[in-house]
LUMBA-79484 format. One record per residue (C-alpha): residue number from 1; residue in one letter; x, y, z. Coordinates in Angstrom, 1 decimal, always signed. Example, Ala and Ser with C-alpha at 12.3 -4.5 7.8 and 13.67 -1.06 7.14 Angstrom:
BEGIN
{node 1,'A',{+12.3,-4.5,+7.8}}
{node 2,'S',{+13.7,-1.1,+7.1}}
***
This chain:
BEGIN
{node 1,'M',{-16.7,-16.5,-15.5}}
{node 2,'T',{-19.6,-18.6,-13.4}}
{node 3,'S',{-21.2,-15.8,-11.4}}
{node 4,'K',{-23.8,-13.8,-13.0}}
{node 5,'I',{-22.5,-10.4,-10.6}}
{node 6,'K',{-21.1,-7.7,-13.0}}
{node 7,'I',{-19.2,-5.7,-10.9}}
{node 8,'S',{-18.1,-5.9,-7.2}}
{node 9,'V',{-17.0,-3.0,-5.3}}
{node 10,'I',{-14.8,-3.2,-2.3}}
{node 11,'S',{-14.5,-0.7,+0.1}}
{node 12,'P',{-12.3,-1.0,+3.5}}
{node 13,'V',{-14.3,+0.4,+6.0}}
{node 14,'Y',{-12.3,+2.2,+9.1}}
{node 15,'R',{-14.0,+5.1,+11.4}}
{node 16,'A',{-16.8,+6.0,+9.0}}
{node 17,'E',{-20.0,+5.2,+11.1}}
{node 18,'N',{-21.7,+8.1,+9.7}}
{node 19,'I',{-20.5,+8.0,+6.0}}
{node 20,'I',{-21.6,+4.2,+5.3}}
{node 21,'S',{-25.3,+5.1,+4.7}}
{node 22,'E',{-24.5,+7.8,+1.9}}
{node 23,'L',{-21.5,+5.7,+0.7}}
{node 24,'V',{-23.9,+2.4,-0.1}}
{node 25,'L',{-26.5,+5.1,-1.7}}
{node 26,'R',{-24.1,+6.8,-4.1}}
{node 27,'V',{-22.3,+3.4,-5.0}}
{node 28,'K',{-25.6,+2.0,-6.1}}
{node 29,'K',{-26.5,+4.8,-7.9}}
{node 30,'A',{-23.5,+4.8,-9.8}}
{node 31,'V',{-23.1,+0.8,-10.6}}
{node 32,'E',{-26.8,+0.6,-11.2}}
{node 33,'V',{-25.9,+2.3,-14.6}}
{node 34,'I',{-23.5,-0.4,-15.2}}
{node 35,'S',{-25.6,-3.7,-14.4}}
{node 36,'E',{-28.3,-4.4,-12.2}}
{node 37,'E',{-26.1,-7.6,-11.4}}
{node 38,'Y',{-23.7,-6.1,-8.7}}
{node 39,'E',{-23.1,-6.5,-5.1}}
{node 40,'I',{-21.1,-4.6,-2.7}}
{node 41,'V',{-18.2,-5.4,-0.4}}
{node 42,'L',{-18.0,-3.6,+3.1}}
{node 43,'V',{-14.9,-4.7,+5.0}}
{node 44,'E',{-14.7,-3.2,+8.5}}
{node 45,'D',{-11.2,-3.6,+10.0}}
{node 46,'C',{-12.4,-3.5,+13.7}}
{node 47,'G',{-12.2,+0.7,+14.0}}
{node 48,'P',{-13.1,+2.2,+17.3}}
{node 49,'D',{-16.8,+3.7,+16.5}}
{node 50,'S',{-20.0,+2.3,+15.4}}
{node 51,'S',{-19.3,+1.5,+11.7}}
{node 52,'W',{-20.0,-2.2,+12.0}}
{node 53,'E',{-23.7,-1.7,+13.2}}
{node 54,'A',{-24.0,+0.7,+10.3}}
{node 55,'I',{-22.9,-1.9,+8.2}}
{node 56,'K',{-25.4,-4.3,+9.4}}
{node 57,'L',{-28.4,-1.8,+9.0}}
{node 58,'E',{-26.9,-1.2,+5.1}}
{node 59,'C',{-27.0,-5.6,+4.9}}
{node 60,'E',{-30.5,-5.8,+6.2}}
{node 61,'K',{-32.0,-3.5,+3.4}}
{node 62,'D',{-30.0,-5.0,+0.6}}
{node 63,'T',{-28.5,-8.4,+0.3}}
{node 64,'R',{-26.4,-7.3,-2.5}}
{node 65,'V',{-24.6,-5.1,+0.6}}
{node 66,'R',{-22.1,-7.7,+2.0}}
{node 67,'G',{-20.5,-7.1,+5.7}}
{node 68,'I',{-17.3,-8.6,+6.9}}
{node 69,'K',{-15.9,-7.7,+10.5}}
{node 70,'L',{-12.3,-8.8,+10.8}}
{node 71,'S',{-11.4,-10.0,+14.1}}
{node 72,'R',{-8.9,-6.9,+14.9}}
{node 73,'N',{-7.1,-4.3,+13.1}}
{node 74,'F',{-4.9,-5.6,+10.7}}
{node 75,'G',{-4.7,-2.7,+7.9}}
{node 76,'Q',{-6.3,-1.2,+5.1}}
{node 77,'H',{-4.5,-3.3,+2.4}}
{node 78,'Y',{-5.1,-6.6,+4.2}}
{node 79,'A',{-9.0,-5.5,+4.5}}
{node 80,'I',{-8.5,-5.0,+1.0}}
{node 81,'N',{-7.3,-8.5,+0.1}}
{node 82,'C',{-10.4,-10.0,+2.5}}
{node 83,'G',{-12.6,-8.1,-0.1}}
{node 84,'L',{-10.7,-9.4,-3.2}}
{node 85,'E',{-10.9,-13.0,-1.5}}
{node 86,'H',{-14.8,-12.6,-1.4}}
{node 87,'A',{-16.0,-10.3,-4.5}}
{node 88,'K',{-17.5,-12.6,-7.1}}
{node 89,'G',{-17.6,-9.8,-9.9}}
{node 90,'E',{-16.2,-10.4,-13.3}}
{node 91,'W',{-15.0,-6.2,-12.7}}
{node 92,'V',{-14.0,-5.5,-9.2}}
{node 93,'V',{-14.2,-1.7,-7.9}}
{node 94,'V',{-11.5,-1.0,-4.9}}
{node 95,'M',{-12.4,+2.9,-3.3}}
{node 96,'D',{-11.4,+3.7,+0.1}}
{node 97,'C',{-15.2,+4.3,+2.4}}
{node 98,'D',{-14.3,+8.4,+3.1}}
{node 99,'L',{-16.1,+9.2,-0.6}}
{node 100,'Q',{-12.9,+11.6,-1.3}}
{node 101,'D',{-12.8,+8.6,-3.8}}
{node 102,'Q',{-15.9,+9.7,-5.4}}
{node 103,'P',{-18.5,+6.4,-6.6}}
{node 104,'E',{-20.1,+8.6,-9.8}}
{node 105,'E',{-16.8,+7.9,-11.6}}
{node 106,'I',{-17.3,+4.4,-11.4}}
{node 107,'P',{-19.3,+4.2,-14.6}}
{node 108,'H',{-16.1,+6.1,-16.3}}
{node 109,'L',{-13.8,+4.0,-15.0}}
{node 110,'F',{-16.0,+1.2,-16.5}}
{node 111,'N',{-16.4,+2.6,-19.7}}
{node 112,'K',{-12.5,+2.7,-20.5}}
{node 113,'T',{-12.3,-0.9,-20.2}}
{node 114,'K',{-14.3,-1.6,-23.2}}
{node 115,'D',{-11.2,-0.4,-24.8}}
{node 116,'G',{-9.1,-3.0,-23.9}}
{node 117,'Y',{-8.1,-2.6,-20.6}}
{node 118,'K',{-7.9,-5.2,-17.9}}
{node 119,'I',{-6.9,-2.4,-15.0}}
{node 120,'V',{-8.0,+1.2,-14.9}}
{node 121,'Q',{-7.1,+3.5,-12.3}}
{node 122,'A',{-8.2,+6.8,-10.8}}
{node 123,'Q',{-5.9,+9.6,-11.0}}
{node 124,'R',{-6.4,+12.5,-8.9}}
{node 125,'F',{-5.6,+15.6,-10.6}}
{node 126,'E',{-6.9,+17.9,-7.6}}
{node 127,'R',{-6.3,+16.5,-4.5}}
{node 128,'Q',{-8.6,+17.5,-1.5}}
{node 129,'D',{-5.9,+17.5,+1.2}}
{node 130,'G',{-3.9,+19.5,+3.6}}
{node 131,'F',{-0.5,+20.9,+2.9}}
{node 132,'F',{+0.6,+18.4,+5.2}}
{node 133,'K',{-0.9,+15.6,+4.3}}
{node 134,'R',{+0.0,+16.1,+0.2}}
{node 135,'M',{+3.8,+16.7,+0.9}}
{node 136,'T',{+4.0,+13.5,+3.5}}
{node 137,'S',{+2.3,+11.2,+0.6}}
{node 138,'K',{+4.8,+12.6,-2.2}}
{node 139,'L',{+7.9,+12.4,+0.1}}
{node 140,'F',{+6.2,+9.2,+0.4}}
{node 141,'Y',{+5.8,+7.7,-2.9}}
{node 142,'R',{+9.1,+9.4,-4.1}}
{node 143,'A',{+11.2,+7.4,-1.3}}
{node 144,'L',{+9.3,+4.1,-2.6}}
{node 145,'S',{+9.9,+4.7,-6.3}}
{node 146,'Y',{+13.6,+5.1,-5.1}}
{node 147,'L',{+13.8,+2.2,-3.0}}
{node 148,'T',{+11.7,-0.4,-4.8}}
{node 149,'G',{+13.1,+0.6,-8.4}}
{node 150,'V',{+9.2,+0.7,-9.3}}
{node 151,'K',{+7.8,+3.9,-10.4}}
{node 152,'H',{+5.0,+5.0,-8.1}}
{node 153,'D',{+2.8,+8.3,-8.9}}
{node 154,'A',{+1.4,+10.1,-5.5}}
{node 155,'S',{-2.1,+10.9,-7.8}}
{node 156,'I',{-3.1,+7.7,-7.9}}
{node 157,'A',{-4.0,+5.2,-4.9}}
{node 158,'N',{-6.4,+2.2,-4.6}}
{node 159,'F',{-9.7,+3.4,-6.6}}
{node 160,'G',{-9.9,+1.4,-10.0}}
{node 161,'I',{-11.3,-0.9,-11.7}}
{node 162,'Y',{-9.6,-4.4,-12.1}}
{node 163,'H',{-11.1,-7.2,-14.2}}
{node 164,'R',{-11.1,-10.9,-12.5}}
{node 165,'D',{-7.9,-12.3,-14.1}}
{node 166,'V',{-5.8,-9.3,-12.1}}
{node 167,'I',{-7.8,-10.1,-9.4}}
{node 168,'K',{-6.6,-13.9,-9.4}}
{node 169,'A',{-3.2,-12.9,-10.3}}
{node 170,'I',{-3.2,-10.6,-6.9}}
{node 171,'L',{-4.6,-13.3,-5.0}}
{node 172,'S',{-2.5,-15.8,-6.1}}
{node 173,'M',{+0.7,-13.5,-4.1}}
{node 174,'K',{+1.1,-15.3,-0.9}}
{node 175,'E',{+3.9,-12.6,+0.6}}
{node 176,'S',{+2.6,-11.7,+3.8}}
{node 177,'I',{+3.0,-8.1,+3.4}}
{node 178,'K',{+0.4,-6.6,+0.9}}
{node 179,'Y',{+0.1,-3.1,-0.4}}
{node 180,'F',{-2.2,-3.3,-3.1}}
{node 181,'P',{-0.7,-0.6,-5.9}}
{node 182,'T',{+2.6,-2.7,-5.5}}
{node 183,'M',{+0.6,-5.9,-6.7}}
{node 184,'V',{-1.2,-4.1,-9.1}}
{node 185,'K',{+1.8,-2.9,-10.7}}
{node 186,'W',{+3.3,-6.2,-10.6}}
{node 187,'V',{+0.9,-8.3,-11.8}}
{node 188,'G',{+1.2,-6.4,-15.5}}
{node 189,'Y',{-2.0,-6.7,-17.9}}
{node 190,'K',{-3.2,-3.9,-20.1}}
{node 191,'T',{-3.3,-0.7,-17.5}}
{node 192,'T',{-4.4,+2.9,-18.2}}
{node 193,'T',{-5.6,+5.7,-16.0}}
{node 194,'I',{-8.8,+8.3,-16.3}}
{node 195,'E',{-8.4,+11.9,-14.1}}
{node 196,'V',{-11.2,+11.8,-11.6}}
{node 197,'L',{-12.3,+14.6,-9.4}}
{node 198,'H',{-11.2,+14.1,-5.8}}
{node 199,'A',{-13.7,+15.3,-3.4}}
{node 200,'E',{-12.6,+16.7,+0.5}}
{node 201,'R',{-13.2,+14.7,+3.2}}
{node 202,'L',{-16.6,+14.4,+4.7}}
{node 203,'E',{-15.7,+14.4,+8.1}}
{node 204,'G',{-12.4,+13.2,+10.4}}
{node 205,'K',{-8.8,+12.8,+9.5}}
{node 206,'S',{-6.8,+10.3,+7.1}}
{node 207,'S',{-5.8,+7.6,+9.9}}
{node 208,'Y',{-2.3,+7.6,+8.2}}
{node 209,'S',{+0.3,+9.7,+10.5}}
{node 210,'L',{+3.8,+10.4,+9.3}}
{node 211,'K',{+4.8,+7.7,+11.2}}
{node 212,'R',{+2.4,+4.9,+9.8}}
{node 213,'L',{+3.4,+6.1,+6.5}}
{node 214,'L',{+6.9,+5.4,+7.4}}
{node 215,'N',{+6.5,+2.3,+8.4}}
{node 216,'L',{+4.1,+1.4,+5.5}}
{node 217,'A',{+6.8,+2.5,+3.6}}
{node 218,'L',{+9.2,+0.3,+5.7}}
{node 219,'D',{+7.6,-2.8,+5.3}}
{node 220,'I',{+6.8,-2.2,+1.5}}
{node 221,'I',{+10.6,-2.1,+0.8}}
{node 222,'L',{+11.7,-5.0,+2.4}}
{node 223,'A',{+8.5,-7.1,+0.9}}
{node 224,'Y',{+9.4,-6.2,-2.7}}
{node 225,'S',{+12.6,-4.8,-3.1}}
{node 226,'D',{+16.4,-5.7,-2.1}}
{node 227,'K',{+17.7,-2.1,-2.9}}
{node 228,'P',{+18.7,-1.7,+0.8}}
{node 229,'I',{+21.0,-4.2,+0.6}}
{node 230,'R',{+22.2,-3.1,-2.7}}
{node 231,'L',{+22.7,+0.7,-1.2}}
{node 232,'V',{+24.5,-1.2,+2.0}}
{node 233,'V',{+26.8,-3.2,-0.4}}
{node 234,'K',{+27.8,-0.3,-2.8}}
{node 235,'M',{+28.1,+1.9,+0.7}}
{node 236,'G',{+31.0,-0.6,+2.0}}
{node 237,'L',{+33.0,-1.0,-1.4}}
{node 238,'V',{+33.1,+3.4,-1.4}}
{node 239,'L',{+34.4,+3.7,+2.5}}
{node 240,'S',{+37.0,+0.3,+1.8}}
{node 241,'M',{+37.9,+2.5,-1.7}}
{node 242,'T',{+38.2,+5.7,+0.7}}
{node 243,'S',{+40.2,+3.5,+3.6}}
{node 244,'F',{+42.6,+2.1,+0.9}}
{node 245,'L',{+43.1,+5.3,-0.4}}
{node 246,'F',{+44.1,+6.7,+2.6}}
{node 247,'A',{+46.0,+3.8,+3.9}}
{node 248,'L',{+48.1,+4.7,+0.9}}
{node 249,'I',{+48.5,+8.1,+1.6}}
{node 250,'Y',{+49.8,+7.2,+5.0}}
{node 251,'L',{+52.3,+4.5,+3.5}}
{node 252,'I',{+53.5,+7.3,+1.2}}
{node 253,'R',{+54.4,+9.8,+3.9}}
{node 254,'A',{+55.7,+7.0,+6.2}}
{node 255,'V',{+58.2,+6.5,+3.5}}
{node 256,'V',{+59.0,+10.3,+2.8}}
{node 257,'G',{+59.3,+10.5,+6.8}}
{node 258,'D',{+56.6,+13.0,+7.0}}
{node 259,'F',{+54.5,+10.1,+9.1}}
{node 260,'S',{+53.1,+11.7,+12.6}}
{node 261,'V',{+51.1,+9.5,+15.1}}
{node 262,'G',{+47.2,+10.8,+14.9}}
{node 263,'G',{+45.7,+12.1,+17.8}}
{node 264,'Y',{+43.2,+10.0,+20.0}}
{node 265,'A',{+40.1,+11.7,+19.1}}
{node 266,'S',{+40.5,+10.7,+15.2}}
{node 267,'L',{+40.6,+7.3,+16.5}}
{node 268,'I',{+37.9,+7.6,+18.8}}
{node 269,'I',{+35.9,+9.2,+15.9}}
{node 270,'S',{+37.2,+6.5,+13.6}}
{node 271,'I',{+36.1,+3.8,+15.8}}
{node 272,'W',{+32.4,+5.3,+16.5}}
{node 273,'F',{+31.7,+5.7,+12.5}}
{node 274,'F',{+33.0,+2.5,+11.0}}
{node 275,'S',{+31.1,+1.2,+14.3}}
{node 276,'G',{+28.0,+2.7,+13.5}}
{node 277,'I',{+28.3,+1.6,+9.7}}
{node 278,'I',{+28.9,-1.9,+11.0}}
{node 279,'I',{+25.5,-1.7,+12.6}}
{node 280,'S',{+23.6,-0.6,+10.5}}
{node 281,'I',{+24.7,-3.0,+7.7}}
{node 282,'L',{+23.5,-5.7,+10.2}}
{node 283,'G',{+20.4,-3.7,+10.8}}
{node 284,'V',{+19.2,-3.8,+7.5}}
{node 285,'I',{+20.0,-7.7,+7.0}}
{node 286,'G',{+18.4,-8.1,+10.3}}
{node 287,'L',{+15.5,-6.8,+8.9}}
{node 288,'Y',{+14.9,-9.1,+5.8}}
{node 289,'V',{+15.6,-12.0,+8.4}}
{node 290,'G',{+12.9,-10.8,+10.5}}
{node 291,'K',{+10.3,-10.1,+7.7}}
{node 292,'T',{+11.4,-14.0,+5.9}}
{node 293,'F',{+10.9,-15.4,+10.1}}
{node 294,'E',{+7.4,-13.6,+9.8}}
{node 295,'S',{+6.4,-15.3,+6.3}}
{node 296,'V',{+7.6,-18.7,+7.0}}
{node 297,'K',{+5.4,-18.5,+10.2}}
{node 298,'Q',{+2.4,-18.9,+7.4}}
{node 299,'R',{+0.1,-17.2,+9.7}}
{node 300,'P',{-3.1,-15.9,+7.5}}
{node 301,'I',{-2.7,-12.3,+6.8}}
{node 302,'F',{-6.3,-11.6,+8.4}}
{node 303,'I',{-9.1,-13.2,+9.9}}
{node 304,'V',{-12.7,-12.9,+9.5}}
{node 305,'G',{-14.8,-12.3,+12.8}}
{node 306,'E',{-18.2,-12.0,+11.4}}
{node 307,'K',{-20.2,-12.0,+7.8}}
{node 308,'I',{-23.4,-10.9,+6.8}}
{node 309,'N',{-25.1,-11.7,+3.1}}
{node 310,'V',{-21.6,-13.4,+2.3}}
{node 311,'E',{-22.1,-17.1,+1.7}}
***
């Protein structure tokens, strides 16, 4: 490790203009317990408010605060990836900007690394979110766990501390769809969790609506799993076996003379049903082909518009 920076704190920023100053102040107090050699990397994801102006003010006060503004809104996990590429610390903390992830927990996370862990994740044992947010989150993670074949815990998100080796491994993953928790699980390394207090949101509400969660889940599933295709194959086999049984039944009825011509309604229903199945199968395959097409373009996953205090 050539850098002298002991710890980097990365926070993707979106609609947080009134929180930035408190975020920076509390992060500074927390990491100074660990080391004076630190940096705070704030990646502004081109939100509709004045978050970038607030970041610039903090950067002017202290050069250890780094500001990065993306050219447009790319999404939270792409902003995190941008921060990872610019972070120089031996240990890297990733946390949200809304202060529901409390900076005061950072020393506790760091202390746990002394037991030999390269990944220490924060587990929120009492989430301070509304009922709808908690329910949609649970449904999201359950569906994600089932369709990706990897267990995802709704109480664990991005907040945690990660060794430089982990960050290098994550940055070596070149897929175009980024989802930080899944990438952390994939790279391995010795991992543990500690329980942390989860704070209430200071202002505003989460930008993750049910629609955005569903779109995110679809992207993750297509990027990290082939289980939907496997399910489609299984469904096709079940339908084939069912149709074979019906054919056998009708053959037996025809042999014994108990055969009657079916009605128009049953014929139309069968056509519509199997046509829908075929279209669904083609749609699933088309989604994978589309994501492959996006990947082969090799476009950058984010574009930096401005930098402050960043080499």
